[in-house]
Structure formats: C-alpha cells, structure tokens
C-alpha positions in Angstrom: 35.4 25.1 -27.9 36.0 23.4 -24.5 39.5 24.8 -24.4 38.0 28.3 -24.2 35.6 27.5 -21.3 36.5 28.5 -17.7 35.2 26.5 -14.8 34.2 29.8 -13.0 31.8 30.6 -15.8 29.9 27.4 -15.0 29.5 28.5 -11.4 28.4 31.9 -12.7 25.7 30.4 -14.8 24.4 28.2 -11.9 24.3 31.3 -9.7 22.3 33.2 -12.3 19.9 30.3 -12.9 19.2 30.1 -9.2 18.7 33.8 -8.6 17.3 34.9 -12.0 18.9 38.3 -11.3 22.2 39.6 -12.6 22.5 41.8 -9.6 22.0 39.1 -7.0 24.1 36.5 -8.9 27.0 38.9 -9.2 26.8 39.7 -5.5 26.8 36.0 -4.6 29.9 35.5 -6.9 31.7 38.5 -5.3 32.2 40.4 -8.5 30.8 43.5 -10.1 27.6 43.2 -12.2 29.4 44.4 -15.3 32.1 41.8 -14.9 29.6 39.1 -14.2 27.6 40.0 -17.3 30.7 39.9 -19.5 31.5 36.4 -18.1 28.0 35.1 -19.0 28.3 36.6 -22.5 31.8 35.0 -22.9 30.3 31.7 -22.0 27.4 32.0 -24.4 29.9 33.1 -27.1 32.0 30.0 -26.5 29.0 27.8 -26.6 27.5 29.4 -29.7 24.0 29.8 -28.2 22.1 31.9 -25.6 21.6 30.3 -22.2 19.2 32.9 -21.0 16.2 34.7 -22.5 16.9 38.3 -21.4 13.6 39.6 -22.9 11.7 37.6 -20.3 10.9 39.0 -16.9 11.9 37.4 -14.7 14.9 36.0 -16.6 14.3 32.6 -18.1 16.4 29.8 -19.5 16.3 29.1 -23.2 15.5 25.5 -24.3 19.2 24.9 -25.0 20.0 26.7 -21.7 17.9 24.3 -19.7 19.8 21.3 -21.1 23.2 23.0 -20.6 22.5 24.1 -17.0 21.5 20.6 -16.1 24.7 19.3 -17.7 26.9 22.0 -16.0 25.3 21.3 -12.6 26.1 17.6 -12.9 29.6 18.2 -14.2 30.5 20.5 -11.3 29.0 18.0 -8.9 31.1 15.2 -10.4 34.2 17.4 -10.3 33.8 18.3 -6.7 33.1 14.7 -5.7 36.2 13.3 -7.6 38.5 16.0 -6.2 37.4 15.2 -2.7 38.0 11.5 -3.3 41.5 12.3 -4.6 42.2 14.3 -1.4 41.1 11.2 0.6 38.1 12.9 2.3 36.1 10.0 3.8 32.8 11.9 4.3 32.4 12.8 0.6 29.0 11.9 -0.8 27.2 12.6 -4.1 23.5 13.5 -4.4 20.9 11.5 -6.3 17.9 13.8 -6.5 14.4 12.3 -7.1 11.1 14.0 -7.3 8.2 11.6 -6.9 4.4 11.4 -6.9 3.5 11.0 -3.2 1.9 7.5 -3.5 4.7 6.2 -5.6 7.5 7.5 -3.3 6.0 5.5 -0.4 5.2 2.4 -2.6 8.3 2.0 -4.7 11.3 4.0 -3.6 12.1 2.0 -0.4 12.1 -1.2 -2.4 14.2 0.2 -5.3 16.8 1.8 -3.0 17.0 -1.3 -0.8 17.8 -3.3 -3.9 20.6 -1.0 -4.9 23.8 -2.3 -3.5 26.1 0.4 -4.7 25.0 3.0 -2.1 28.4 3.9 -0.6 29.2 7.7 -0.9 25.7 8.4 -2.2 22.9 10.4 -0.6 19.3 10.1 -1.9 17.3 13.4 -1.8 13.6 12.6 -2.3 10.8 15.1 -2.5 7.1 14.3 -2.9 5.7 17.1 -5.0 3.1 17.7 -7.7 3.9 16.7 -11.2 4.1 20.2 -12.6 6.7 21.2 -10.1 8.6 18.0 -10.7 8.7 18.5 -14.5 9.9 22.1 -14.0 12.7 20.9 -11.7 13.8 18.2 -14.2 13.8 20.7 -17.1 15.8 23.2 -15.0 18.3 20.5 -14.0 17.3 20.8 -10.3 16.5 17.1 -10.1 17.9 13.9 -11.6 14.8 11.8 -11.8 11.0 12.0 -11.7 9.1 8.9 -10.5 5.5 9.4 -11.8 2.8 8.2 -14.0 2.6 8.5 -17.7 3.5 12.0 -18.9 3.3 12.6 -22.6 5.7 15.6 -22.4 8.4 13.5 -20.8 8.1 10.6 -23.2 10.0 12.5 -25.9 13.4 14.1 -26.4 15.2 15.6 -24.5 14.0 13.2 -21.9 14.4 9.4 -21.4 12.1 7.1 -19.6 11.9 3.6 -18.2 8.7 1.8 -17.2 8.6 0.6 -13.5 5.3 -1.2 -13.3 1.9 -1.7 -14.7 -1.2 -1.5 -12.5 -4.9 -0.5 -12.7 -7.4 1.9 -11.2 -10.6 0.2 -10.0 -14.0 1.7 -9.1 -14.6 0.4 -5.6 -17.3 0.5 -3.0 -16.8 0.2 0.8 -18.3 -2.9 2.3 -20.3 -3.7 5.4 -18.9 -6.0 8.2 -20.2 -9.0 6.2 -18.2 -8.0 3.1 -21.3 -6.8 1.1 -20.8 -3.6 -0.9 -22.6 -0.5 0.5 -23.1 0.9 -3.0 -24.2 -0.6 -6.3 -24.2 0.7 -9.9 -27.5 1.9 -11.3 -29.1 2.1 -7.9 -29.4 5.8 -7.5 -26.8 8.6 -7.3 -23.4 7.5 -6.2 -21.4 9.8 -3.9 -18.0 10.1 -5.6 -14.6 10.5 -4.0 -12.5 11.8 -6.9 -9.0 12.8 -7.9 -8.4 16.5 -8.8 -9.0 17.3 -12.5 -5.4 18.5 -13.0 -3.9 15.2 -11.8 -3.0 12.2 -14.1 -5.5 9.9 -12.3 -8.2 12.6 -12.4 -7.9 13.0 -16.1 -8.1 9.2 -16.6 -11.2 8.9 -14.4 -12.9 11.8 -16.2 -12.6 9.9 -19.5 -14.5 6.9 -18.0 -17.2 9.1 -16.4 -17.7 10.9 -19.8 -18.1 7.5 -21.5 -20.7 6.3 -19.0 -23.4 9.0 -18.7 -25.9 6.3 -17.6 -24.0 6.1 -14.2 -25.0 9.0 -12.0 -22.3 10.4 -9.6 -22.5 13.2 -7.1 -19.1 14.7 -6.5 -18.7 15.0 -2.8 -14.9 15.0 -2.2 -11.8 15.9 -4.3 -8.1 15.3 -3.6 -4.9 14.4 -5.4 -3.9 12.0 -2.6 -4.8 8.4 -3.1 -4.4 7.5 0.6 -6.8 10.3 1.6 -9.4 9.2 -0.9 -9.0 5.6 0.2 -9.6 6.6 3.8 -12.8 8.4 2.9 -14.1 5.5 0.9 -13.2 3.0 3.7 -15.2 5.3 6.1 -18.3 4.6 4.0 -18.5 8.1 2.6 -18.8 7.1 -1.1 -17.2 5.3 -4.0 -14.1 6.1 -6.1 -11.3 4.9 -8.3 -8.3 3.6 -6.4 -5.0 2.0 -7.6 -4.7 -1.8 -7.4 -1.4 -1.5 -5.5 -2.9 0.4 -2.6 -6.0 -1.7 -2.0 -4.8 -5.3 -2.3 -5.3 -6.1 1.4 -8.6 -4.3 1.6 -10.0 -6.3 -1.3 -8.7 -9.6 0.2 -10.2 -8.7 3.6 -13.6 -7.8 2.1 -13.4 -4.2 3.2 -13.6 -2.9 -0.4 -15.2 -4.4 -3.5 -14.6 -3.7 -7.2 -18.0 -2.5 -8.6 -17.4 -3.3 -12.3 -14.1 -4.5 -13.8 -15.2 -3.0 -17.2 -14.7 0.4 -15.6 -11.1 -0.3 -14.5 -8.3 1.6 -16.1 -4.8 0.5 -16.9 -2.0 2.7 -15.5 1.7 2.6 -15.5 4.5 4.2 -13.5 7.7 5.5 -15.1 11.0 7.0 -14.0 12.1 9.9 -16.2 15.4 11.7 -16.6 17.1 14.2 -18.9 19.0 12.9 -21.9 22.1 14.8 -20.9 24.7 13.1 -18.7 24.0 13.0 -15.0 26.6 12.8 -12.3 28.4 9.5 -11.9 26.2 8.3 -9.0 23.0 9.2 -10.7 24.1 7.4 -13.9 24.9 4.2 -11.9 21.5 4.4 -10.2 19.8 4.8 -13.6 21.5 1.6 -14.8 20.3 -0.2 -11.7 16.7 1.0 -12.5 16.9 -0.2 -16.1 18.1 -3.6 -15.0 14.8 -4.2 -13.1 12.0 -5.9 -15.0 8.7 -4.2 -15.3 6.5 -5.3 -12.4 2.7 -5.7 -12.0 1.4 -3.9 -8.9 
C-alpha cells in the first residue's frame, strides 16, 4: 500500500483539511480542482478508507480521517526536519504543540519544560484555550498534547494519557486582617464565586452543591478562570472552591480559610495525546513526561 502513496497527496490532504474546500485547497496547491479531487480520491483508494465526509457541509473528516491526517501532518514535519538536518541547516527546529488549560499552563509547563534537557532544535508552541477547542485540535491533528483535567472522552482509544498530579478543590472564605473567616457555613446565605457550568471544575462543584441543599448559596460571580475567582474571593466578595495548588500561600498567610474539608473535592491533571505516532521531538517529550512521577499539588 505504501508503495502506491505519493508525498504530494499528503500535502494535498493537509491543504484540504485546513481549508475544508476543494476549490480553495486546489488553488493553494496550484492545480485544477478536478486534478486535485482525483488525487484525493487516489489517496483514499490507496488507503482503503474515506478521509473526508463529503456529505457534510462544511466538509468534515471521518473518524479514520482524523487519525490519518494527524499522522500525515507529523510524518511530513519529521521528513522536512530530517531533510533540513541532512542539508546541514543550523536553524532547523521542530514544533511541539501544546494546548493547555490556562491555570495549568502557568503552574506546570514552565517547570516541565525547564526539566526537559533535550530542547535543542525544538520549539514549544503553547496555547491556553478552552477544553472543547483543545479536544477539537487534538482530534484534528492540530496539536500534539493537551494539558488539562480529567476528560472522559480522552481517557479511551484513540487517545493516550498520563497523570501529572493530584490536587483538591477547597471551599474557602476570605479572612479579616486577624485571619478570621469573613463567612461561615450555616450562617445565612453565602455569596458564591463559581466556575462556569460547562467547565470541568464547574461540573465538579455543582455535584457538591446538589448534595448539600442545606447550605444556601447566592450565585454572584461566574468565570472559568481560577485566578479571577481567587482575586474576587480575596477581595472579600464571597466564597468559592479554589484549587489547592493556587492558594497554598494564602492559606499559610491566613488570607483564606478552608470552610469545611468534607466539602473538598479531589482533582487530577493529565497530559493527553493521540495514539498515532507524533513527530520525533514530540515523542521524545512524551517519554520525558512519562518519566516524571505523579506529584501532589
């Protein structure tokens, strides 16, 4: 099968995946649309499966197509990198693409990358985006890794995961200058600073609130950003669940207090990737990640 594949077809399929238009992709590849369509069909015939769902509008990748495009993108990246090295080009680098939850990118990535000694000829491209967009990018082969919290969809084939750390979400109150909490459970309505419902932490917090109807909250502020919620709580505007790793100093200094440890929630952070082979640099980075023991944050 591989003997029948042409490298130019792989560039064709990447162009079509990016534009989702035969007309635009053919133009970018400087060939007629009819010739471009025949080349895509020839590639699909050689593979024995459809890469694109032509009945969808706009054009969509099939499930097999998503896996193949990610593989093709990494294979071409590897090929370009190795050819440049053979030519002796000194400025050749290979991308390692990471999409990360905003709080985790700040907390973890500097430490992880600093501990990675094999950084020569590698460029890290990091984007802090919402989880839905990150999952889409991983499925489409547009990123190598996702650094995020538990995601059931990504725990199974065709994805691979590795746990980075364990932590907890605590319901906390701001404190006065003497370190005494400003709010207490069961003493009236508690103004709540809360994660958005469509976020991982928002869903976790909702489960606790549903189990504790005797605690009365008044929703006053919603955000998906831990640091913003933390700032609002420190300002004395209300209570909320915050991750252990982001409030260690504030707890030690008596600026925040855990209201009830029985309301705390365990959370874990993972790095996810596709099961198909990544480019050489990304694979080496993956092995570095796996060599790290799971931390407690």
